[in-house]
DSSP file (Angstrom, degrees, kcal/mol; ACC not computed):
  #  RESIDUE AA STRUCTURE BP1 BP2  ACC     N-H-->O    O-->H-N    N-H-->O    O-->H-N    TCO  KAPPA ALPHA  PHI   PSI    X-CA   Y-CA   Z-CA
    1    1 A M     >        0   0    0      0, 0.0     4,-2.3     0, 0.0     5,-0.2   0.000 360.0 360.0 360.0 -36.6   -1.6   10.4   -0.5
    2    2 A E  H  >  +     0   0    0      1,-0.2     4,-2.2     2,-0.2     5,-0.2   0.906 360.0  50.6 -60.0 -42.1   -3.2    9.5   -3.8
    3    3 A K  H  > S+     0   0    0      1,-0.2     4,-2.0     2,-0.2    -1,-0.2   0.872 108.9  52.4 -64.9 -36.1   -1.0    6.3   -4.1
    4    4 A A  H  > S+     0   0    0      2,-0.2     4,-2.0     1,-0.2    -1,-0.2   0.908 108.8  49.8 -65.6 -41.5   -2.0    5.2   -0.6
    5    5 A L  H  X S+     0   0    0     -4,-2.3     4,-2.4     1,-0.2    -2,-0.2   0.898 110.1  50.3 -64.6 -39.8   -5.7    5.6   -1.5
    6    6 A Y  H  X S+     0   0    0     -4,-2.2     4,-2.6     2,-0.2    -1,-0.2   0.882 108.0  53.9 -64.7 -36.9   -5.2    3.6   -4.6
    7    7 A A  H  X S+     0   0    0     -4,-2.0     4,-2.0     2,-0.2    -2,-0.2   0.911 110.2  46.1 -63.1 -41.9   -3.4    0.9   -2.6
    8    8 A V  H  X S+     0   0    0     -4,-2.0     4,-2.2     2,-0.2    -2,-0.2   0.902 111.2  53.0 -67.5 -40.7   -6.4    0.7   -0.2
    9    9 A R  H  X S+     0   0    0     -4,-2.4     4,-2.2     1,-0.2    -2,-0.2   0.940 110.9  46.3 -57.8 -48.0   -8.8    0.6   -3.1
   10   10 A D  H  X S+     0   0    0     -4,-2.6     4,-1.5     1,-0.2    -1,-0.2   0.877 108.3  57.3 -63.1 -37.8   -6.9   -2.3   -4.7
   11   11 A Y  H  <>S+     0   0    0     -4,-2.0     5,-1.6     1,-0.2     3,-0.3   0.931 110.6  42.8 -57.6 -48.1   -6.8   -4.1   -1.3
   12   12 A F  H ><5S+     0   0    0     -4,-2.2     3,-2.0     1,-0.2    -1,-0.2   0.861 108.1  59.0 -69.2 -35.6  -10.6   -4.0   -1.1
   13   13 A R  H 3<5S+     0   0    0     -4,-2.2    -1,-0.2     1,-0.3    -2,-0.2   0.809 100.2  58.0 -62.9 -28.1  -11.1   -5.0   -4.7
   14   14 A E  T 3<5S-     0   0    0     -4,-1.5    -1,-0.3    -3,-0.3    -2,-0.2   0.433 121.1-111.8 -80.7   1.5   -9.1   -8.2   -3.9
   15   15 A G  T < 5 +     0   0    0     -3,-2.0    -3,-0.2     1,-0.2    -2,-0.1   0.718  62.8 157.1  79.3  22.0  -11.8   -8.9   -1.3
   16   16 A R      < -     0   0    0     -5,-1.6     2,-0.5     1,-0.1    -1,-0.2  -0.345  48.6 -95.4 -82.3 164.2   -9.5   -8.4    1.7
   17   17 A D    >   -     0   0    0      1,-0.1     3,-1.6    -2,-0.1     4,-0.1  -0.672  22.0-154.4 -85.2 118.8  -10.6   -7.6    5.3
   18   18 A G  G >  S+     0   0    0     -2,-0.5     3,-1.5     1,-0.3    -1,-0.1   0.752  90.7  68.4 -64.0 -25.6  -10.5   -3.9    6.1
   19   19 A S  G 3  S+     0   0    0      1,-0.3    -1,-0.3     3,-0.0    -2,-0.0   0.651  92.9  61.2 -69.9 -12.1  -10.1   -4.6    9.8
   20   20 A L  G <  S+     0   0    0     -3,-1.6    -1,-0.3     2,-0.1    -2,-0.2   0.459  74.4 112.5 -91.8  -1.6   -6.6   -5.9    9.1
   21   21 A I  S <  S-     0   0    0     -3,-1.5    23,-0.0    -4,-0.1    -3,-0.0  -0.592  71.3-124.7 -72.0 123.9   -5.4   -2.6    7.7
   22   22 A P        -     0   0    0      0, 0.0     3,-0.1     0, 0.0    -1,-0.1  -0.301   9.3-123.1 -69.9 154.4   -2.8   -1.3   10.1
   23   23 A E  S    S-     0   0    0      1,-0.2     2,-0.3    -2,-0.0    -2,-0.0   0.866  93.7  -5.6 -62.3 -37.5   -3.1    2.2   11.7
   24   24 A S        +     0   0    0     19,-0.0     2,-0.3     2,-0.0    -1,-0.2  -0.978  66.9 174.0-152.6 160.8    0.3    3.1   10.2
   25   25 A F        -     0   0    0     -2,-0.3     2,-0.5    -3,-0.1    18,-0.1  -0.973  35.7 -99.0-161.9 161.5    3.1    1.4    8.3
   26   26 A K        -     0   0    0     -2,-0.3     2,-0.2    17,-0.1    -2,-0.0  -0.771  33.8-131.3 -91.7 128.8    6.4    2.2    6.6
   27   27 A A        -     0   0    0     -2,-0.5    14,-0.2    14,-0.1    13,-0.1  -0.514  17.8-133.9 -73.1 145.8    6.4    2.6    2.8
   28   28 A K        -     0   0    0     12,-2.0     9,-0.3    -2,-0.2    14,-0.1  -0.905  17.8-136.0-105.8 113.4    9.1    0.7    1.0
   29   29 A P        -     0   0    0      0, 0.0     7,-0.2     0, 0.0     6,-0.1  -0.297  35.0 -89.2 -65.5 151.9   10.9    2.8   -1.7
   30   30 A D     >  -     0   0    0      5,-3.5     4,-2.3     1,-0.1     5,-0.1  -0.401  33.4-136.7 -58.3 129.8   11.6    1.2   -5.0
   31   31 A P  T  4 S+     0   0    0      0, 0.0    -1,-0.1     0, 0.0     0, 0.0   0.714  98.4  48.4 -67.3 -18.4   15.0   -0.5   -4.8
   32   32 A Y  T  4 S+     0   0    0      3,-0.1    -2,-0.0     1,-0.1     0, 0.0   0.860 131.1  10.4 -90.9 -38.3   16.1    0.8   -8.2
   33   33 A G  T  4 S-     0   0    0      2,-0.2     3,-0.1    -3,-0.0    -1,-0.1   0.566  90.1-125.2-117.5 -13.6   15.3    4.5   -8.0
   34   34 A G     <  +     0   0    0     -4,-2.3     2,-0.2     1,-0.3     0, 0.0   0.588  67.8 127.1  79.1   9.6   14.4    5.0   -4.4
   35   35 A Y        -     0   0    0     -5,-0.1    -5,-3.5    -6,-0.1     2,-0.3  -0.544  63.8-107.0 -96.6 164.0   11.0    6.5   -5.2
   36   36 A L        +     0   0    0     -7,-0.2     2,-0.2    -2,-0.2    -1,-0.0  -0.716  45.5 160.0 -87.4 140.5    7.6    5.6   -4.0
   37   37 A N    >>  -     0   0    0     -2,-0.3     3,-0.9    -9,-0.3     4,-0.7  -0.796  58.3 -75.3-142.8-173.5    5.3    3.7   -6.3
   38   38 A N  G >4 S+     0   0    0      1,-0.3     3,-0.9    -2,-0.2    -2,-0.0   0.860 130.1  52.8 -59.4 -36.1    2.2    1.6   -6.1
   39   39 A S  G >4 S+     0   0    0      1,-0.2     3,-1.2     2,-0.2    -1,-0.3   0.770  98.2  66.3 -70.4 -25.1    4.2   -1.4   -4.8
   40   40 A S  G <4 S+     0   0    0     -3,-0.9   -12,-2.0     1,-0.3    -1,-0.2   0.752 100.6  50.6 -65.2 -24.0    5.8    0.7   -2.1
   41   41 A L  G << S+     0   0    0     -3,-0.9     2,-1.5    -4,-0.7    -1,-0.3   0.148  70.3 120.8-107.3  18.5    2.4    1.1   -0.4
   42   42 A R    X   +     0   0    0     -3,-1.2     3,-1.2     1,-0.2    -3,-0.0  -0.658  32.7 175.3 -84.9  91.1    1.4   -2.5   -0.2
   43   43 A F  T 3   +     0   0    0     -2,-1.5    -1,-0.2     1,-0.2   -17,-0.1   0.627  69.9  67.0 -72.3 -13.3    1.0   -2.8    3.5
   44   44 A W  T 3         0   0    0      1,-0.2    -1,-0.2    -3,-0.1    -2,-0.1   0.437 360.0 360.0 -90.4   1.4   -0.4   -6.4    3.3
   45   45 A E    <         0   0    0     -3,-1.2    -1,-0.2     0, 0.0    -2,-0.1   0.443 360.0 360.0 -96.4 360.0    2.9   -7.9    2.0
């Protein structure tokens, strides 16, 4: 959950529109280790 909150924080820091945040989305695991990281939770990409 902490990584998701940081992703939303970064999203707002970039000046993006909060109304475009989806209700839910699939996290993308890192292709090298299969773990979740900050890049896994970028729902705007």
